[in-house]
C-alpha positions as semicolon CSV with decimal commas, in nm:
position;residue;x (nm);y (nm);z (nm)
1;M;0,000;0,000;0,000
2;S;0,131;0,345;-0,089
3;D;0,204;0,615;0,163
4;A;-0,084;0,818;0,023
5;A;-0,328;0,535;0,068
6;T;-0,211;0,476;0,423
7;T;-0,249;0,843;0,502
8;L;-0,600;0,850;0,357
9;Q;-0,698;0,539;0,556
10;G;-0,563;0,691;0,879
11;M;-0,752;1,013;0,814
12;A;-1,070;0,814;0,758
13;M;-1,029;0,619;1,085
14;A;-0,948;0,923;1,297
15;P;-1,310;1,042;1,339
16;R;-1,415;0,692;1,448
17;V;-1,135;0,674;1,705
18;R;-1,228;1,018;1,836
19;A;-1,597;0,909;1,843
20;R;-1,510;0,600;2,047
21;A;-1,302;0,811;2,280
22;F;-1,584;1,059;2,324
23;A;-1,832;0,771;2,373
24;G;-1,608;0,613;2,635
25;A;-1,572;0,941;2,818
26;D;-1,949;0,996;2,800
27;Q;-2,015;0,644;2,931
28;A;-1,771;0,700;3,219
29;G;-1,941;1,028;3,299
30;R;-2,281;0,860;3,303
31;S;-2,151;0,584;3,531
32;Q;-2,011;0,838;3,772
33;A;-2,340;1,026;3,773
34;A;-2,530;0,705;3,834
35;Y;-2,305;0,617;4,128
36;A;-2,344;0,969;4,267
37;L;-2,722;0,948;4,244
38;A;-2,729;0,600;4,404
39;A;-2,482;0,692;4,681
40;P;-2,736;0,855;4,919
41;A;-2,969;0,556;4,892
42;F;-2,677;0,317;4,945
43;V;-2,555;0,511;5,251
44;L;-2,909;0,519;5,391
45;M;-2,947;0,145;5,336
46;L;-2,611;0,087;5,502
47;L;-2,710;0,294;5,804
48;M;-3,071;0,178;5,836
49;L;-3,057;-0,186;5,722
50;I;-2,715;-0,342;5,679
51;G;-2,553;-0,172;5,980
52;P;-2,827;-0,263;6,232
53;L;-2,845;-0,616;6,089
54;A;-2,471;-0,662;6,139
55;G;-2,505;-0,520;6,491
56;V;-2,785;-0,760;6,579
57;I;-2,586;-1,055;6,447
58;A;-2,288;-0,949;6,659
59;L;-2,504;-0,905;6,970
60;S;-2,653;-1,252;6,921
61;F;-2,321;-1,392;7,037
62;T;-2,352;-1,203;7,370
63;D;-2,589;-1,199;7,667
64;Y;-2,698;-0,841;7,591
65;Q;-3,043;-0,727;7,709
66;L;-3,207;-0,392;7,644
67;G;-3,117;-0,152;7,923
68;A;-2,838;-0,365;8,068
69;P;-2,524;-0,162;8,149
70;A;-2,287;-0,434;8,027
71;F;-2,282;-0,763;7,842
72;S;-2,051;-1,060;7,792
73;W;-1,948;-1,281;7,499
74;I;-2,127;-1,619;7,520
75;G;-2,058;-1,763;7,174
76;L;-2,328;-1,990;7,033
77;S;-2,525;-2,028;7,358
78;N;-2,820;-1,820;7,232
79;Y;-2,840;-2,032;6,917
80;H;-2,824;-2,356;7,115
81;E;-3,110;-2,229;7,332
82;M;-3,309;-2,112;7,031
83;F;-3,282;-2,440;6,841
84;A;-3,378;-2,632;7,155
85;D;-3,685;-2,411;7,210
86;R;-4,013;-2,568;7,100
87;V;-4,168;-2,225;7,045
88;F;-3,897;-2,133;6,791
89;W;-3,980;-2,428;6,569
90;I;-4,353;-2,362;6,600
91;S;-4,298;-1,995;6,507
92;L;-4,073;-2,091;6,216
93;K;-4,328;-2,340;6,088
94;N;-4,612;-2,088;6,118
95;T;-4,409;-1,818;5,943
96;L;-4,307;-2,045;5,655
97;T;-4,665;-2,171;5,620
98;Y;-4,799;-1,815;5,614
99;V;-4,543;-1,703;5,354
100;A;-4,595;-2,015;5,142
101;I;-4,969;-1,949;5,127
102;V;-4,996;-1,570;5,125
103;V;-4,716;-1,475;4,883
104;P;-4,812;-1,697;4,587
105;G;-5,181;-1,659;4,671
106;A;-5,158;-1,278;4,670
107;V;-4,958;-1,276;4,344
108;A;-5,189;-1,519;4,166
109;L;-5,510;-1,357;4,289
110;G;-5,375;-1,007;4,227
111;L;-5,280;-1,099;3,869
112;G;-5,618;-1,258;3,812
113;V;-5,803;-0,955;3,948
114;A;-5,589;-0,722;3,733
115;L;-5,669;-0,923;3,419
116;L;-6,041;-0,914;3,497
117;I;-6,037;-0,538;3,561
118;Q;-5,847;-0,463;3,239
119;S;-6,030;-0,719;3,028
120;G;-6,287;-0,635;2,768
121;A;-6,538;-0,872;2,923
122;A;-6,901;-0,774;2,954
123;L;-6,876;-0,782;3,336
124;K;-6,570;-0,554;3,347
125;S;-6,759;-0,277;3,530
126;W;-6,891;-0,524;3,785
127;Y;-6,540;-0,661;3,849
128;R;-6,408;-0,309;3,905
129;T;-6,690;-0,225;4,146
130;V;-6,636;-0,541;4,351
131;Y;-6,261;-0,484;4,369
132;F;-6,264;-0,115;4,458
133;L;-6,554;-0,139;4,704
134;P;-6,330;-0,238;5,001
135;V;-6,083;0,034;4,902
136;M;-6,355;0,299;4,917
137;A;-6,508;0,152;5,235
138;T;-6,367;0,249;5,574
139;L;-6,112;0,009;5,716
140;I;-6,311;-0,008;6,037
141;A;-6,610;-0,142;5,848
142;M;-6,394;-0,408;5,680
143;A;-6,252;-0,512;6,019
144;I;-6,608;-0,558;6,143
145;V;-6,691;-0,758;5,831
146;W;-6,409;-1,007;5,889
147;E;-6,492;-1,032;6,259
148;F;-6,854;-1,113;6,184
149;M;-6,786;-1,334;5,881
150;L;-6,569;-1,569;6,086
151;H;-6,766;-1,551;6,412
152;P;-6,836;-1,905;6,541
153;Q;-7,199;-1,837;6,640
154;F;-7,345;-1,595;6,385
155;G;-7,074;-1,557;6,119
156;L;-7,158;-1,571;5,748
157;V;-6,908;-1,851;5,681
158;N;-7,056;-2,082;5,945
159;G;-7,406;-1,980;5,841
160;L;-7,340;-2,097;5,486
161;L;-7,187;-2,420;5,615
162;R;-7,490;-2,492;5,835
163;A;-7,723;-2,414;5,545
164;A;-7,538;-2,679;5,347
165;G;-7,580;-2,929;5,631
166;L;-7,222;-2,897;5,753
167;Q;-7,092;-2,812;6,099
168;G;-6,958;-2,464;6,169
169;H;-6,617;-2,395;6,317
170;S;-6,435;-2,149;6,544
171;W;-6,204;-2,027;6,269
172;L;-6,007;-1,771;6,467
173;Q;-6,034;-1,941;6,808
174;D;-5,918;-2,291;6,710
175;G;-5,540;-2,323;6,689
176;S;-5,567;-2,570;6,400
177;T;-5,746;-2,322;6,173
178;A;-5,649;-1,977;6,307
179;L;-5,328;-1,960;6,102
180;Y;-5,501;-2,051;5,775
181;S;-5,782;-1,803;5,848
182;L;-5,520;-1,532;5,894
183;C;-5,356;-1,643;5,568
184;A;-5,684;-1,589;5,385
185;I;-5,720;-1,243;5,540
186;G;-5,354;-1,174;5,459
187;I;-5,409;-1,254;5,091
188;W;-5,709;-1,022;5,085
189;Q;-5,508;-0,745;5,252
190;A;-5,221;-0,790;5,005
191;V;-5,454;-0,772;4,706
192;T;-5,664;-0,476;4,831
193;N;-5,380;-0,305;5,025
194;Q;-5,592;-0,284;5,342
195;M;-5,469;-0,261;5,703
196;P;-5,695;-0,232;6,008
197;D;-5,766;0,095;6,183
198;V;-5,910;-0,091;6,482
199;S;-5,786;-0,413;6,640
200;F;-5,921;-0,656;6,899
201;Q;-5,642;-0,785;7,125
202;G;-5,617;-1,010;7,429
203;L;-5,594;-0,827;7,761
204;N;-5,245;-0,961;7,823
205;R;-5,121;-0,817;7,490
206;I;-5,183;-0,451;7,575
207;R;-4,840;-0,405;7,729
208;V;-4,661;-0,571;7,436
209;L;-4,824;-0,343;7,178
210;V;-4,784;-0,028;7,385
211;D;-4,414;-0,099;7,427
212;K;-4,390;-0,100;7,047
213;N;-4,583;0,231;7,017
214;I;-4,855;0,074;6,803
215;P;-5,193;0,180;6,952
216;A;-5,323;0,536;6,988
217;E;-5,375;0,702;7,326
218;L;-5,741;0,736;7,421
219;D;-5,716;0,976;7,718
220;G;-5,799;1,280;7,504
221;Y;-6,110;1,117;7,361
222;I;-6,227;1,002;7,705
223;A;-6,174;1,348;7,857
224;A;-6,375;1,511;7,577
225;E;-6,680;1,292;7,638
226;K;-6,963;1,447;7,842
227;D;-7,154;1,230;8,091
228;F;-6,949;0,925;7,994
229;D;-7,041;0,761;8,322
230;K;-7,411;0,780;8,230
231;Q;-7,330;0,557;7,932
232;G;-7,198;0,289;8,165
233;F;-6,826;0,368;8,136
234;H;-6,630;0,366;8,461
235;Q;-6,276;0,384;8,595
236;A;-6,230;0,006;8,614
237;M;-6,285;-0,013;8,237
238;F;-6,014;0,246;8,181
239;D;-5,778;0,072;8,424
240;I;-5,796;-0,252;8,226
241;G;-5,672;-0,074;7,913
242;T;-5,408;0,135;8,090
243;A;-5,034;0,097;8,036
244;S;-4,760;0,332;8,152
245;G;-5,022;0,561;8,304
246;K;-5,222;0,617;7,984
247;V;-5,535;0,453;7,840
248;Y;-5,472;0,269;7,513
249;A;-5,769;0,031;7,500
250;L;-6,126;-0,020;7,616
251;P;-6,249;-0,366;7,721
252;F;-6,504;-0,517;7,485
253;A;-6,567;-0,875;7,599
254;I;-6,458;-0,989;7,944
255;S;-6,432;-1,343;8,076
256;L;-6,351;-1,487;8,417
257;P;-6,285;-1,847;8,518
258;I;-6,594;-2,030;8,642
259;V;-6,699;-2,386;8,727
260;Y;-6,927;-2,584;8,492
261;V;-7,120;-2,864;8,663
262;N;-7,312;-3,156;8,512
263;V;-7,601;-3,149;8,758
264;D;-7,719;-3,499;8,662
265;L;-7,383;-3,657;8,748
266;A;-7,348;-3,441;9,060
267;K;-7,686;-3,565;9,189
268;K;-7,589;-3,926;9,123
269;A;-7,274;-3,864;9,328
270;G;-7,484;-3,736;9,619
271;A;-7,427;-3,361;9,574
272;D;-7,690;-3,093;9,638
273;P;-7,710;-2,871;9,325
274;A;-7,824;-2,580;9,543
275;N;-7,514;-2,607;9,762
276;L;-7,222;-2,695;9,536
277;P;-6,869;-2,692;9,685
278;K;-6,698;-2,353;9,709
279;T;-6,351;-2,487;9,793
280;W;-6,094;-2,696;9,610
281;D;-6,118;-2,963;9,880
282;G;-6,494;-2,987;9,823
283;L;-6,461;-2,997;9,444
284;I;-6,193;-3,265;9,452
285;D;-6,402;-3,474;9,692
286;L;-6,706;-3,444;9,462
287;A;-6,492;-3,520;9,156
288;K;-6,371;-3,846;9,314
289;K;-6,732;-3,952;9,378
290;I;-6,836;-3,866;9,023
291;K;-6,542;-4,057;8,876
292;A;-6,648;-4,362;9,077
293;L;-6,981;-4,368;8,890
294;G;-6,826;-4,549;8,594
295;P;-6,501;-4,634;8,412
296;D;-6,580;-4,393;8,127
297;I;-6,663;-4,098;8,355
298;N;-6,420;-3,816;8,438
299;G;-6,458;-3,648;8,774
300;I;-6,306;-3,312;8,678
301;T;-6,113;-3,129;8,408
302;Y;-5,928;-2,798;8,444
303;A;-5,838;-2,599;8,131
304;W;-5,497;-2,518;8,275
305;D;-5,334;-2,441;7,938
306;I;-5,558;-2,151;7,828
307;T;-5,307;-1,908;7,668
308;G;-5,034;-2,078;7,869
309;N;-5,079;-1,917;8,209
310;W;-5,427;-1,763;8,262
311;L;-5,550;-2,048;8,483
312;W;-5,214;-2,050;8,659
313;Q;-5,259;-1,687;8,752
314;A;-5,619;-1,749;8,868
315;P;-5,546;-1,973;9,172
316;V;-5,241;-1,762;9,263
317;F;-5,437;-1,435;9,247
318;S;-5,736;-1,591;9,425
319;R;-5,514;-1,638;9,731
320;G;-5,386;-1,281;9,713
321;G;-5,059;-1,361;9,536
322;T;-4,883;-1,197;9,241
323;M;-4,664;-1,310;8,954
324;L;-4,370;-1,076;9,028
325;N;-4,270;-0,832;9,301
326;A;-4,362;-0,462;9,281
327;E;-4,038;-0,377;9,096
328;E;-4,104;-0,657;8,846
329;N;-3,753;-0,795;8,878
330;R;-3,814;-1,097;9,102
331;V;-4,053;-1,392;9,077
332;A;-4,324;-1,379;9,345
333;F;-4,543;-1,676;9,249
334;N;-4,317;-1,912;9,446
335;G;-4,465;-1,797;9,779
336;P;-4,746;-1,965;9,977
337;E;-5,003;-1,869;9,713
338;G;-4,809;-2,033;9,432
339;Q;-4,736;-2,339;9,644
340;F;-5,109;-2,378;9,708
341;A;-5,183;-2,341;9,335
342;I;-4,923;-2,593;9,219
343;R;-5,027;-2,849;9,482
344;T;-5,391;-2,807;9,382
345;L;-5,311;-2,879;9,017
346;A;-5,121;-3,191;9,123
347;R;-5,414;-3,302;9,341
348;L;-5,652;-3,275;9,046
349;V;-5,438;-3,535;8,870
350;S;-5,335;-3,761;9,159
351;E;-5,653;-3,753;9,370
352;A;-5,935;-3,662;9,130
353;G;-5,791;-3,855;8,835
354;M;-5,800;-3,565;8,590
355;P;-5,720;-3,691;8,236
356;N;-5,456;-3,532;8,015
357;L;-5,675;-3,367;7,750
358;D;-5,643;-3,050;7,545
359;Q;-5,910;-2,780;7,568
360;P;-6,132;-2,894;7,277
361;A;-6,125;-3,252;7,408
362;M;-6,213;-3,135;7,761
363;R;-6,508;-2,936;7,626
364;A;-6,625;-3,224;7,408
365;A;-6,608;-3,476;7,695
366;F;-6,804;-3,246;7,926
367;A;-7,068;-3,168;7,661
368;A;-7,106;-3,539;7,594
369;G;-7,194;-3,599;7,959
370;K;-6,869;-3,783;8,035
371;T;-6,726;-3,527;8,280
372;G;-6,887;-3,406;8,603
373;I;-6,698;-3,081;8,664
374;H;-6,520;-2,860;8,411
375;I;-6,334;-2,542;8,507
376;T;-6,267;-2,299;8,225
377;S;-6,351;-1,952;8,093
378;T;-6,701;-1,810;8,087
379;S;-6,636;-1,740;7,717
380;D;-6,701;-2,109;7,653
381;L;-7,054;-2,096;7,795
382;N;-7,254;-2,033;7,478
383;K;-7,070;-2,293;7,273
384;T;-7,075;-2,552;7,551
385;T;-7,448;-2,501;7,606
386;Q;-7,513;-2,553;7,235
387;M;-7,300;-2,868;7,234
388;I;-7,487;-3,009;7,535
389;G;-7,816;-2,958;7,353
390;G;-8,032;-3,052;7,653
391;K;-7,862;-3,388;7,718
392;F;-7,824;-3,291;8,085
393;E;-7,876;-2,996;8,318
394;L;-7,586;-2,751;8,324
395;K;-7,515;-2,522;8,616
396;T;-7,228;-2,276;8,646
397;H;-7,064;-2,195;8,977
398;T;-6,813;-1,940;9,108
399;F;-6,438;-2,006;9,108
400;P;-6,333;-2,181;9,432
401;D;-6,129;-2,053;9,727
402;V;-6,111;-1,681;9,650
403;V;-5,977;-1,551;9,981
404;S;-6,105;-1,220;10,116
405;P;-6,005;-0,939;10,118
406;N;-5,714;-0,963;9,871
407;G;-5,826;-1,251;9,651
408;R;-5,875;-1,158;9,286
409;L;-5,934;-1,326;8,949
410;P;-5,757;-1,230;8,624
411;A;-5,982;-1,089;8,354
412;G;-5,967;-1,269;8,021
413;G;-6,124;-1,165;7,696
414;N;-6,029;-0,883;7,464
415;V;-6,000;-0,508;7,431
416;V;-6,045;-0,267;7,140
417;M;-5,749;-0,058;7,025
418;I;-5,726;0,216;6,763
419;L;-5,427;0,171;6,531
420;A;-5,504;0,437;6,271
421;K;-5,242;0,711;6,232
422;D;-5,462;0,957;6,043
423;K;-5,658;1,186;6,279
424;A;-5,978;1,174;6,075
425;K;-5,971;0,796;6,080
426;R;-5,897;0,794;6,452
427;D;-6,194;1,020;6,518
428;A;-6,420;0,792;6,316
429;A;-6,277;0,485;6,486
430;W;-6,349;0,633;6,828
431;E;-6,720;0,661;6,745
432;V;-6,730;0,293;6,652
433;V;-6,531;0,189;6,960
434;K;-6,775;0,384;7,180
435;F;-7,067;0,190;7,034
436;W;-6,897;-0,150;7,066
437;T;-6,802;-0,092;7,430
438;G;-7,116;0,109;7,512
439;P;-7,447;-0,022;7,651
440;K;-7,611;-0,147;7,331
441;G;-7,303;-0,291;7,161
442;A;-7,190;-0,466;7,478
443;A;-7,538;-0,613;7,534
444;I;-7,547;-0,757;7,181
445;M;-7,207;-0,917;7,241
446;A;-7,316;-1,071;7,574
447;E;-7,638;-1,217;7,434
448;T;-7,460;-1,396;7,151
449;T;-7,149;-1,522;7,335
450;G;-7,051;-1,642;7,681
451;Y;-6,855;-1,324;7,751
452;M;-6,978;-1,053;7,983
453;P;-6,966;-0,679;7,921
454;P;-6,773;-0,454;8,159
455;N;-7,017;-0,173;8,082
456;K;-7,243;-0,108;8,385
457;I;-7,551;0,008;8,194
458;A;-7,531;-0,297;7,969
459;N;-7,537;-0,527;8,273
460;D;-7,783;-0,335;8,491
461;V;-8,035;-0,225;8,228
462;H;-8,008;-0,392;7,887
463;L;-7,924;-0,741;8,019
464;K;-8,135;-0,746;8,335
465;D;-8,404;-0,974;8,192
466;F;-8,144;-1,175;8,000
467;Y;-7,965;-1,274;8,321
468;V;-8,294;-1,371;8,485
469;K;-8,364;-1,609;8,197
470;N;-7,999;-1,723;8,174
471;P;-7,862;-1,754;8,530
472;N;-7,556;-1,944;8,408
473;N;-7,443;-1,627;8,231
474;Y;-7,477;-1,425;8,552
475;T;-7,221;-1,633;8,743
476;A;-6,926;-1,445;8,595
477;V;-7,102;-1,111;8,645
478;S;-7,135;-1,193;9,016
479;Q;-6,754;-1,214;9,028
480;L;-6,693;-0,870;8,873
481;A;-6,585;-0,729;9,211
482;L;-6,291;-0,975;9,204
483;L;-6,170;-0,869;8,859
484;T;-5,807;-0,769;8,817
485;K;-5,565;-0,735;8,528
486;W;-5,441;-1,040;8,343
487;Y;-5,072;-0,995;8,410
488;A;-4,828;-0,956;8,121
489;F;-4,465;-1,032;8,199
490;P;-4,218;-0,751;8,123
491;G;-3,932;-0,741;7,875
492;D;-3,858;-0,901;7,541
493;N;-3,899;-1,249;7,692
494;G;-4,255;-1,188;7,816
495;L;-4,417;-1,430;7,572
496;K;-4,144;-1,688;7,621
497;I;-4,205;-1,683;7,997
498;T;-4,564;-1,784;7,929
499;D;-4,443;-2,089;7,736
500;V;-4,196;-2,180;8,010
501;I;-4,476;-2,177;8,268
502;K;-4,696;-2,386;8,040
503;D;-4,423;-2,647;7,989
504;H;-4,369;-2,688;8,363
505;L;-4,741;-2,716;8,435
506;N;-4,765;-2,972;8,156
507;S;-4,513;-3,194;8,336
508;I;-4,762;-3,222;8,623
509;V;-5,071;-3,282;8,410
510;T;-4,903;-3,553;8,201
511;G;-4,807;-3,738;8,519
512;A;-4,432;-3,703;8,462
513;R;-4,384;-3,491;8,777
514;T;-4,722;-3,508;8,947
515;K;-4,566;-3,634;9,270
516;E;-4,320;-3,343;9,302
517;P;-4,518;-3,018;9,258
518;E;-4,287;-2,820;9,491
519;A;-3,984;-2,918;9,281
520;V;-4,169;-2,818;8,963
521;L;-4,247;-2,479;9,118
522;A;-3,882;-2,430;9,213
523;D;-3,765;-2,513;8,860
524;M;-4,032;-2,292;8,706
525;T;-3,929;-2,005;8,934
526;S;-3,564;-2,043;8,837
527;D;-3,636;-2,058;8,464
528;V;-3,866;-1,755;8,470
529;Q;-3,621;-1,554;8,679
530;K;-3,351;-1,605;8,415
531;L;-3,579;-1,456;8,150
532;L;-3,672;-1,140;8,340
533;P;-3,502;-0,810;8,249
534;K;-3,180;-0,768;8,446
535;T;-3,245;-0,407;8,537
536;V;-3,555;-0,233;8,661
537;G;-3,492;0,044;8,409
538;S;-3,566;-0,193;8,121
539;V;-3,912;-0,268;8,260
540;R;-4,212;-0,054;8,167
């Protein structure tokens, strides 16, 4: 090739080389700009997500507790304890089940709904109306809808099942179906992007939610109400929903432990239905006589495992005892009151021959006429009465051995909390909460369940005739003067403490340690003490 040709070729390539150079510089500039734009988000993610996650992982190898002044390196001890904890595996299973159902269900249903809404089908307008109706409706109304749809007595779901000749179910109350019911609601929430403004929670969960700053304070609403007392509201109602000196909830449905008696079996055993035993000694003696009536008859059952510790607190409180000391840093249920309670549970097994049954089995055996005495929550009354269906006479009786003047009984049931953050929604929610917990709403609840309303006007006026016709429902109301808070243990281990107590009580009921109740109480005390916050400052 000649020099001229080479020169011409080089001149022709020069623009392309310069173009590539400019393109490379432009690409580098764009990359730098992209990194600069992404840097704030990356730094924020590092500070808010990755950093705290790394910190938590590091702390998991120590004995650190919130509020503790110091901590020590303990290696894999926390992980050994976690993997040996039954509750961890149950929680993991429930979480994986929920995710496995809700995530694909929400995606599939959401895609299907989107296709229907955007389709050219003749029913497109109807599809859009059905989908957007819950979005336009208030969240409070939708919470009521779910509550009523799944209600065991008058819910739409059970109503449809009964109409089809099938048996209804306690969808949210039964542990075997509660998770799947929540999954169905979770899919609906994911598709419609709904979250509740109002929530019903167990009385022993108030403290947990308040510690996480979830519910709204109600003191301002209560103070603004005129003549609130004339609507049946009173200080005891506010006290139940109080945490850290402020009211966060109002009680909706209250239950107390009571005694259910099969009058037919009691008569056969020589008891006078008008003068049933009021002490544990008397009940155990009657239970032994009832059990002697036949090999397939149980003398007594005690629903000791309700929520893990409710019916452990009941006999302790009935003797004037407490779960912890006033500072909430030392176990107090190991005193005389707790010793009486643990020995009584052991006597039910060793002397009265109480079988090892779960709650549904206890209820079924009693309703079938195979158990003489059943001690459980008044909330079971409506369902148990329906299950009995007139097979025998049922009479309820007060909880035994409540010692005056300090004996109390822990209130079960649920409260209503407002979770909405928007003020307009909170104001609307308050009007609904007032009706639910007011005279009329509370009376409706009492007439359709076994719960009792804490509202005075509901009990004294709206339900006066109801209690005359249904004396079994009045038994719990007669114990209202004994009502006290269902105690919630402090700290991050509060729920775990409940499971620890349940496991130790279970060792007595199964017969494994029935003969050594004092030793079980000592072990339970030691295990609970280890889980309490180390400093008073970490307790609220």
